[in-house]
N, C-alpha and C positions, 0 to 999 in steps of 0.2 A: 362647872365653871369652864368656859371656853378658853381657847388660846388665841393670842394675838397673831401668831405666825408660825404654823408648822412648816417644816421642810421635809419633803418626801422625794427620794431619788431612786431611779431604776426600779420602781415598784412593779411587782408581778401580779397585781390585781387591778381589774378595771372597775370594780364596784366601789367607786370613790365618791360619787355625787352626794349621797346623803351624809356619810361621815364627815366630809370636808365642810359641808354647809352647817352642820350641827356643831362641829368642833371649833369653829372660828368665830370670834366676836365681831360685831359690826366694826368696820374700819381695819380689821386684821388682814394680814397678807399671807398668801399661800405661795410657796415655791414648790413646783411639782414637775418631775420628769419621769417618763416611762417609755416603754418600747412600743413601736408600731408594728403592723403586720409585715412590713418589709424586713424586720429583724429575722424572721424565719429563714430567709435566704442567706443570712450572714452567720448564723450560729444561735446559741441559746439566749433567751428562751425561744422556743418554737411553738408552744401550745397556743393555738389561736384564741383560746378562752382568755388569755392574759395579754393579748396584743391589741392595741387600739387601731381603729381604722382612721383614714385621713380626716382630720378635723374633729374627731370624736372628743379629744381632751378639751378643746375649746368649748364644745357643746356642754360639758359638765359644768362650766363656769358661765353659762348664759345669765345675764343680769349683773354680773360682777364687772368691775373696772379692770380690764386686762391691760397690764402694764407692759408685758413682754410675752410674745408667743413665738415658738419656732417648731418646725418639723424638719428634720434633716436625716440624710443617710451619709455618714462620713464619720471621721474621728470626732468625738465629743471633747477631746482635750488634745493638745499638741503631742504628736507621736503615739497617740492611743489607737486602738483597733477601730475599724469601721463599725458603726452601730446605727440602727434606725430608731430614732427617738422623737418624741414630742415633749416639749417643755413649756411651762407657763409660769408667769408671776402675775397673780391677780389679787385685787383688794375687794373684800366683801363690802357691799354698800352699807352705809349707815342706816 
């Protein structure tokens, strides 16, 4: 049985495309944020095996309805430390 909407934050694995596709029911929404390669200049995580390249997260959701997408280097919350992240909110097509 799939889920209608998982939320994944600051994930340290880029092997997401198959599990997300299989685990979400049609019409379900995914909220996902993870680190990009720029994070290695700012602190942990630094292992390039766990950092996404520019545009890579959006590519995992090709064919989905992307509701929101961002890539940024800066605080992810007011007063927080600088981070390099990519984030997406996407709906799986029916």
